[in-house]
N, C-alpha and C positions, 0 to 999 in steps of 0.2 A: 396514511400520508407520509411522504418522505421528508425528513428534516435535513436541511442543508448543513453541511459540516464545516468546521473551521479549516479543514484540510485545503479546500479550494476556496473556500467559504461556500464550498459546496454546501447469480449474476443474473429481456424479452426472451425470450427463449434463447436457445443456444445460438441461434443465428446472429443475434445482436452481439453476443460474446465473441463469436468468430469474427464479425465485422470489426469490433474493437481491436482484436488481435492483429488483424490485417493493417489497420491504421497505425498501430504502434510499430509494426515491422517497417512500414513505409517511411517512418520518421527516423529509423535507425541509421547510424553512420555506415557508409558503404564499404569502407576499408578499415583495416585494423593496423595501427602503427606498431613498430617494434616495442615501444614503451608499453602500449596497451597489452601486448602479449605477455609482458612480465607481470601483469596484474592477475593472470588467470588463477594461479595457485591460491592466493589469498581469497579471491572471490569464490572459487570452488569450495574452499573450506567453509566460507560463510554460508553458502547455499546448503551445504551438507549438514550444517548445524541445526537445520529445521527438521531433518528426517526423523529423529527420535520422537518428535511430537506429532508427526503426520497422522491425520485421522482423529485427533483428539481436540477437545475444546477446553478453554481456560478462562477463568474470570480475569477481568482487567479493571484498573482503577486509574482515574485521572490524578496525576501527582503534581502537575503544574498547569495553570491556565490563567494568564493575566487578563483575559477577557471572558470571564465565565458566562455561561448561558444555561438557562433552565432546560434547554433542549437536551443537555447531557445529564440530567438528573435521573438517570435510569441505569439499571444494571448493564454492564458492558461484558460482552463475551467475544473472544477471538477464537475462531475455529480454523485450525491448520488443516484445511480440507484436502488439498491436492499437493502432492510432491512428485512431479514428473522429473524427467532427466535434467531439464534446465529451467523448470518453472515451479514456483510455489504460489499457491492461491490461498488467501486467508480472509474469509468473510469476517467483518466486524459487525456484531449485532448490538444495537443500542435500544434496550427494551424490546418492543415488538417491531422496531424498524430494522429490516433486514436488507437495506438498500446498498450497503457498502461491501466492496471486496478489494483487498490489497493484492496486487499481483507483482511478483518478482520474477524477472526473466533474465537468465544469464546468457550473454552473447560471447563472442570470442575474447574480448578484452574489457568488457564493462557489464554492469548489471543495470537493467532498466526496472524502475519501480513506478507502477501506475495504480491509480485509484479508479475503480470501475463503480459507477453509481447508476443503479437501475431502479425504476419505479416498480410498484407492486405488480403491475401488469407485465413486467419484463421489459418495457421500453426504456431506452437510454435517457438519462437526464441530459439537459442542455450542456451542463459542464461535466462531461465525461467522454473519454478518459483524460486524466491529467496526472502529471508526475514529473520525474526527472531521471537522470542517468548519472552513474558514478563517473568522476573525472580523475580518480586516483585509485591506487590498489586497495585502499582501505585495509581491513584486517579480517581475520576469521570471526571476530566478535563485533565488528562495527563497519557499516557502510553508510556514506552520505550521498544524497541524491539532489543536487541543485536542479531547480526547475528547468525543463527543456523548452526549446523554442516553440514547439507545437502547443504546449500548455500555456506559455505566455500569450500566444495569439488567442487561444480560447478564452483566457481570463479577460483580456482586453475587450474581446467581442461581447462578453457578458457583463461588462462593467465591474470587473474584479481586478482592476489595475494594481491594487495593493498586493496582490498575490504573485506578481511577476518576479519578486525577489525571494520566493519561498525556497527553503532547503528542508528536505525531510531526512531524518536519520533513523535507521533501525539498528539496534544494538542489543547484545546480550550483556546486561549489567553484571550478572553472575550466573551460576549454573541453574538458578531458579527464577530468573527474571528477564523478560524481553522488554525492550523499550521502543516505542514509536514516538518520534518527536518532530514537530513542525516548528521551524524558527524563521523569522525574518525581522528586520528592524521594528521594534515595538511589539512584537508578537511571539509568544512562547506557548506551545500546547504540547503536553507530554502525557503519554499513557504507559503504565507499566502492566505487563501481562504476567500473572503468577503461574509459572510453569511447574510449580512443585506439586500441584494437585489437580489432575484432570477433573472436569465436571461433565454433566450430561451434554451430549452433542445437541445443538439447537436445530430447529427446522432448517431446510436449505435456504441459502440467501436467495432473494428475489431474482428470477431469471435463470436459476440453476435447476436442474432436475436431479433426482436421486440417482 
């Protein structure tokens, strides 16, 4: 059984993943402004920061959660599974629940961050994909992703109106720690990933093939 996550309050086979990718592309801004072009260097450096860890898995720990849930009382593992030219995919395993994958995609002047949630049979969850896009250059060690319009619509359609003010932040706290943080008024959820010691790679996330 898949446990909904605080990210949304929430990879079928590869076909579902491909469909999700097409949906994300359709929501992307059509043109790149001169200001956005200036963001490329910092955002490229941020994406490149994942490459040393590609193919490895790491233990993670919840460091802040102001609305704790027993659903998260399991070992957390982040698998930096894929590092393509402009895409990084990182399944997040919560115990035996392998439903979640974080996807970072760099476009011309912004980075798109999406959460893909698939059931054990590979079918997409009703609240998937969701996420946001950078609105500023950020830095080589931190990028913030305010919720995008497509995700706001999805949240409202599924009774998750509280999530329409979400911002997700991914950062490298230091050379041994990556942070994933969800924030909105009244809600903080943060996970730290220990990059200092790789662990055994977990089974594939649901919906992915070896």
